[in-house]
C-alpha positions in Angstrom: 112.6 92.3 114.0 109.3 90.6 114.6 105.7 91.8 114.9 102.4 90.3 113.9 101.9 93.2 111.6 105.1 92.6 109.7 104.1 88.9 109.4 100.7 89.9 108.0 102.4 92.1 105.5 104.8 89.4 104.3 102.0 86.8 103.9 99.7 89.2 102.0 102.4 90.9 99.8 101.2 89.2 96.6 97.7 90.6 97.1 99.1 94.1 98.0 100.9 94.1 94.6 97.8 93.0 92.7 95.8 95.8 94.3 98.5 98.3 93.4 98.4 97.2 89.8 94.6 97.8 89.8 95.2 101.4 91.0 97.9 101.9 88.4 95.6 101.0 85.6 93.5 104.1 86.4 94.9 106.9 84.2 94.4 109.6 86.8 96.2 112.4 84.9 95.3 115.5 86.8 96.3 118.1 84.2 94.1 116.7 81.3 90.4 117.6 81.5 89.4 114.4 79.7 90.8 112.4 82.7 88.7 114.1 85.3 86.5 111.0 85.7 89.6 108.8 86.0 90.9 111.1 88.8 87.6 110.6 90.7 87.7 106.9 90.1 91.2 106.7 91.6 90.0 108.7 94.6 87.1 106.4 95.1 89.3 103.3 94.7 91.6 104.5 97.5 88.7 105.6 99.7 87.0 102.3 99.4 90.2 100.5 100.5 90.6 102.8 103.5 87.1 102.0 104.6 87.6 98.3 104.1 90.7 98.1 106.3 88.9 99.8 109.2 89.6 103.5 108.8 86.7 105.6 109.9 84.9 108.8 108.7 86.1 108.1 105.2 84.9 110.6 102.6 85.7 112.6 99.5 86.3 116.3 100.1 85.3 118.3 97.1 87.6 121.1 95.8 87.5 123.3 92.8 89.5 120.5 91.1 89.9 116.9 91.9 88.7 115.6 95.3 90.7 115.0 98.5 90.4 111.6 100.2 90.1 111.7 104.0 89.8 109.0 106.7 90.9 108.7 110.3 91.3 106.3 113.2 91.6 108.2 116.6 91.3 105.6 119.3 94.9 105.5 120.5 94.4 107.3 123.8 97.4 109.4 124.9 99.3 108.7 121.7 100.5 111.2 119.1 98.5 111.8 115.9 100.1 111.5 112.4 98.7 113.1 109.3 99.4 110.6 106.4 99.8 112.4 103.1 100.2 111.3 99.5 98.7 111.9 96.0 96.8 109.7 93.6 97.2 111.9 90.5 99.9 111.3 87.9 101.7 113.1 85.2 100.8 112.6 81.5 102.5 109.6 79.9 103.9 111.4 76.8 105.9 110.5 74.8 104.0 107.3 74.5 106.4 105.8 71.8 109.2 105.7 74.3 107.5 103.3 76.7 108.5 99.7 76.4 105.1 98.6 77.8 101.8 100.6 78.0 102.0 103.2 80.7 98.7 102.2 82.3 99.2 98.5 82.0 101.6 97.8 84.9 104.3 95.3 84.0 106.8 93.4 86.1 110.4 93.0 84.8 113.9 93.2 86.2 112.6 93.3 89.8 110.5 96.4 89.1 106.9 97.3 88.3 106.6 99.7 85.3 103.7 102.1 85.0 102.9 105.8 85.1 102.5 106.6 88.8 104.3 103.4 90.0 106.6 105.4 92.3 105.1 108.9 92.0 103.1 108.5 94.0 100.6 105.6 93.8 103.1 102.9 94.8 104.1 104.9 97.9 100.5 105.8 98.7 99.7 102.1 98.6 102.6 101.3 100.9 101.1 103.6 103.4 97.6 102.1 103.1 99.0 98.6 103.3 101.1 99.4 106.4 97.9 100.7 108.1 96.0 97.5 107.0 98.7 95.3 108.4 98.7 97.0 111.8 94.9 97.0 112.0 94.6 93.4 110.9 97.2 92.1 113.3 96.3 94.2 116.4 92.7 95.2 115.8 94.0 98.7 116.5 96.7 101.2 115.5 99.6 102.1 117.7 99.1 105.8 117.0 96.2 108.1 116.0 96.0 108.4 112.3 94.5 110.9 109.9 94.8 110.3 106.2 94.6 113.0 103.5 95.4 112.1 99.9 95.1 114.7 97.1 94.6 114.5 93.3 96.3 117.7 92.2 99.9 117.4 93.4 101.1 117.3 89.8 99.3 120.5 88.9 100.2 122.7 91.9 98.0 121.3 94.7 95.7 124.3 94.9 92.8 122.3 96.4 94.6 120.9 99.3 96.5 124.2 99.9 93.2 126.0 100.3 91.9 123.3 102.6 95.0 123.3 104.8 95.1 127.1 104.9 91.6 127.0 106.5 93.1 124.9 109.3 90.2 122.4 109.6 90.0 120.3 112.8 90.2 117.3 110.5 93.9 117.9 110.0 95.0 118.4 113.6 98.0 116.2 114.2 101.5 116.2 115.8 103.4 115.5 112.6 102.9 114.6 109.0 104.1 111.5 107.2 105.0 112.2 103.5 105.9 109.3 101.2 106.8 111.1 98.0 110.6 111.0 98.1 113.4 108.5 97.4 116.4 106.6 98.7 119.7 108.3 98.0 121.0 105.0 96.7 119.7 101.4 96.5 119.5 99.8 99.9 120.4 103.0 101.7 117.6 104.2 104.1 117.0 107.9 103.6 115.1 110.7 105.1 114.6 113.9 103.2 114.9 116.9 105.5 114.9 119.8 103.0 113.0 120.7 99.8 113.4 123.5 97.3 110.3 125.7 96.8 109.3 126.9 93.4 107.4 129.5 91.3 106.0 128.4 87.9 105.3 131.2 85.5 104.1 132.0 82.0 105.9 134.7 80.1 103.8 136.0 77.2 105.2 138.5 74.6 102.9 140.3 72.2 103.8 142.2 69.1 101.4 143.0 66.2 97.6 142.8 66.4 97.6 139.7 64.3 99.9 137.2 62.6 101.8 138.8 59.7 103.5 137.7 56.5 107.3 137.7 57.1 108.0 138.8 53.5 105.6 141.8 53.6 106.4 142.9 57.2 109.7 141.2 58.2 112.2 143.9 59.1 109.5 146.3 60.3 107.2 144.3 62.5 108.4 143.0 65.9 108.8 139.3 66.2 107.6 138.1 69.7 109.6 134.8 69.4 112.8 136.7 68.8 112.0 139.1 71.6 111.2 136.1 73.9 114.5 134.5 73.0 116.3 137.7 73.8 114.6 138.0 77.2 115.3 134.3 78.1 119.0 134.7 77.1 119.3 137.5 79.6 117.9 135.5 82.6 121.1 133.4 83.1 124.8 133.8 82.1 126.9 131.2 80.5 128.1 129.9 83.9 124.5 129.2 85.1 124.2 132.2 87.4 120.8 133.8 87.4 121.0 137.5 86.4 117.8 138.8 88.1 119.0 141.6 90.4 118.6 140.7 94.1 117.7 137.1 93.3 120.3 135.5 95.7 120.1 138.1 98.4 118.0 136.2 101.0 119.1 132.6 100.4 120.5 130.7 103.4 123.4 128.5 102.4 123.8 124.9 103.9 125.9 124.6 107.0 129.5 123.3 107.0 128.2 120.2 108.8 125.6 119.5 106.1 128.1 120.0 103.3 130.5 117.6 105.0 127.7 115.0 105.4 126.9 115.3 101.7 130.5 114.7 100.7 130.4 111.4 102.6 127.4 110.1 100.5 128.0 107.4 97.9 127.8 109.8 94.9 129.7 109.5 91.6 129.2 112.6 89.3 130.3 110.7 86.2 127.8 107.8 86.8 125.1 110.4 87.6 125.9 112.1 84.3 125.7 108.9 82.3 123.0 106.9 84.0 120.6 109.6 85.2 121.1 112.7 83.1 122.4 111.1 79.9 124.1 114.3 78.6 127.6 114.9 77.2 128.4 117.1 80.2 126.9 118.5 83.4 126.2 122.2 83.6 125.4 124.7 86.3 126.9 127.2 88.6 130.7 126.9 88.7 132.2 126.4 92.2 129.5 124.1 93.5 129.1 120.4 93.6 126.3 118.6 91.8 124.5 117.9 95.1 124.8 121.6 96.1 123.5 122.7 92.7 120.5 120.4 92.9 119.7 120.6 96.6 120.8 124.0 97.9 121.1 126.5 95.0 118.2 128.2 93.3 117.6 127.5 89.6 115.7 128.9 86.6 114.5 126.6 83.8 112.4 127.0 80.6 109.9 124.2 80.0 108.2 125.0 76.8 107.6 127.7 74.2 104.3 127.0 72.5 103.0 129.2 69.7 103.7 130.2 66.1 103.8 127.6 63.3 105.1 124.2 64.2 103.4 122.0 61.6 105.1 120.1 58.7 106.4 122.2 55.9 106.8 126.0 55.9 104.6 128.9 56.8 106.3 132.3 56.7 104.4 133.9 59.6 105.5 136.4 62.2 103.3 135.4 65.1 101.4 138.0 67.0 102.4 136.5 70.3 104.8 134.0 71.8 104.7 132.2 75.2 107.3 130.6 77.4 106.7 128.5 80.6 109.5 129.4 83.1 110.0 128.1 86.6 112.4 128.8 89.4 113.4 126.5 92.3 113.9 128.3 95.5 116.0 127.5 98.6 115.6 128.4 102.3 115.4 132.1 102.9 113.7 132.8 99.6 110.0 133.4 99.3 107.8 132.9 96.2 106.2 136.4 96.4 109.5 138.3 96.5 111.2 136.1 93.9 108.3 136.5 91.5 108.3 140.3 92.0 112.0 140.5 91.2 111.6 138.4 88.1 108.6 140.2 86.8 110.3 143.6 87.3 113.5 142.5 85.6 111.6 141.0 82.6 109.6 144.1 82.1 112.8 146.2 82.2 114.7 144.1 79.7 111.9 143.6 77.2 112.9 144.7 73.7 111.2 147.7 72.0 108.0 147.0 70.1 106.6 144.3 72.3 104.5 144.0 75.4 105.1 141.4 78.1 102.8 139.8 80.5 104.4 137.8 83.3 101.9 135.5 85.1 102.4 133.3 88.2 100.7 129.9 87.8 101.5 128.3 91.1 104.2 128.4 93.8 105.5 126.7 96.9 107.8 127.6 99.8 111.1 125.9 100.4 111.4 124.1 103.7 113.8 122.5 106.2 112.9 119.9 108.8 114.9 119.8 112.1 116.4 116.4 112.5 116.3 116.4 116.4 112.5 115.9 116.8 111.2 112.7 118.2 109.5 111.6 115.0 112.6 111.9 112.9 114.4 109.9 115.6 111.7 107.2 115.6 112.0 107.0 111.8 115.8 106.5 112.0 115.3 103.6 114.4 112.6 102.0 112.3 114.6 102.3 109.1 117.8 100.9 110.7 115.8 97.9 111.9 114.4 97.1 108.5 117.3 98.0 106.2 120.2 97.2 108.6 122.0 100.5 107.9 122.2 103.9 109.4 119.8 106.5 107.9 121.3 109.3 105.8 119.7 112.8 105.8 119.5 114.5 102.4 117.7 117.3 100.7 115.7 117.1 97.5 115.9 119.4 94.6 112.2 118.9 94.0 109.3 120.7 95.6 106.4 119.3 97.7 104.5 122.5 98.4 102.2 120.9 100.9 105.1 120.2 103.3 105.6 124.0 103.7 101.8 124.4 104.2 101.8 121.7 106.9 104.5 123.6 108.7 103.2 127.2 108.2 99.5 126.6 108.7 99.3 123.6 111.0 102.6 123.8 112.8 103.4 120.2 111.8 106.9 118.9 111.0 107.0 116.4 108.2 108.8 113.1 108.2 109.6 112.6 104.5 110.2 108.9 104.2 110.2 107.7 100.6 111.3 104.5 98.9 111.9 105.5 95.2 115.2 105.4 93.5 117.1 108.1 91.6 116.6 106.2 88.3 112.9 105.5 88.6 112.1 107.9 85.7 109.7 110.2 87.6 107.6 112.2 85.0 109.4 110.3 82.2 108.7 107.2 80.0 109.2 103.8 81.7 108.5 105.0 85.3 109.1 102.2 87.7 109.1 101.2 91.4 111.5 98.6 92.7 109.5 95.7 94.0 111.8 95.1 97.0 111.6 98.7 97.9 107.8 98.5 97.8 107.9 95.5 100.2 110.6 97.0 102.6 108.7 100.3 102.4 105.6 98.8 103.9 107.7 97.1 106.6 109.5 100.4 107.4 106.2 102.3 107.7 104.8 99.6 110.0 107.8 99.8 112.3 107.8 103.6 112.1 104.2 103.9 113.2 104.9 101.4 116.0 108.0 103.4 117.1 106.2 106.7 116.9 103.5 105.4 119.2 105.8 104.1 121.9 
C-alpha cells in the first residue's frame, strides 16, 4: 500500500491533529442560542481550510438556523462525483462535573483525544478534509470529482440541510454520498454501515387546570397533569418492551435470514456490552430478539425528559397546570414517520385520562434507510478498507438515525457510503467523548484509498 497521498498524510499527521484540536475548542453547540456565534465560527474555520487546501467555490450557505459549508473540485473529467457530508455542530456537554478534563479543551490520554465532538462528528469531518488535502497536495488534483456539504444542525434535526436537499440544487449533483458519522463494530474491524433506523421526536403536553393549584385545597378534585402523563406513558409499552400503539408494527420489514446469520458471526458479547457500554444491572427490550436485532432492526419508543412542575430544593405542594414529556420513536425499514406519528397521536388522544387535554407535537423526523451492498462504491470501499486495515469489511446496521442519508436517497437518488471510524465506547452525546487516535490516522488513510479506488 503506497501512494504519495498516503505518505503526505503520514508526514503531516501531527499537524492534522493540532488543527483538529483547534476545531474542537470551538463550542459549536447547535441547540443552545448562546452558542450561535460559535457555530458560525466553526463553519468559517472549516470553510477556510477547504479553501486553503485547494477546494473551489467555497462559501457559507445561509439557512434559518446555522449555515451550511459548501465547496467543490470538479476537474476529474469522466470520473464519478462524490458528495462528502459531515456536521460541525455538537451536543451540549452536560453534565460538566462528569468530565475528567474540560469538554472544549481537547486532551490526549490512553491513545485517545477527549473532547465534545471528538468523534461526533468533528474528528471524522477533519479526517475527510485531511484526506482531500493529502490527495490534492500529492497529486495537484483529485482522483474523483468532489462536492463537500457540511451542516451545523445535525444534532437538532438537520432542518436547514433537509430543506436545501429537498430543493435539489445543482450544487449537490453527485453519483454517491460519503458519510463519515458512524463507527467500527469493534476495534480494528473495518466496518460499513448499510442500514439506519429512522425516527420521530415528539413533545407530549398534558394540560389540566387553568393555573397551578394548591394540592391541599384542590388535591382529590383537580386533575394532575403529571399523573395523567405518567398513566399515558405507562400504556405506550408493556413490561416485555413491546410497543402497544395499534398498527405500530404493521409495515416493518424484518431483516433477511442472511443478514441475521451475518450478525451472529460478529464478535459481540452481550455481557461485555451490558457491563462496558450500558452499565446497567440487566439488559431490557423485546423478548425473543438478540441485542443486535433489538438495536438495529426493531422499532423503539423512549422518553427523554419530563420538564415542568416544581423541581427545586425543598417542598412546594403544587398541582401543576401542565406537564410535558419528550418522546421519540426509532423506525425501521417499511415504516414512515408520517404514518407512525399519526398512529401514536391517535392512540395517545384515545387513552388520555378524564379531566385533561393532550397536545401531541412532532418536533422532527427522519426516514429509515437501507443501502444495497452490491453497488460499485460500496465495493470500492471494501477494497480500500481491506488494504488499510488488513481485514475483510463487515456490514452492519446502526440503531441511530442520520436523516440526511434518507434525503440523499429520496431527493437526489444518491446511495450513501457510510464509512465511520468511531468505536462503540466513544461516549457519543455523553461525558468524556473521545476519538481513538489510531482510528483518526487510519481513517484518513482509508478515505484516501477509497477516493482513489472510486475514481479508478
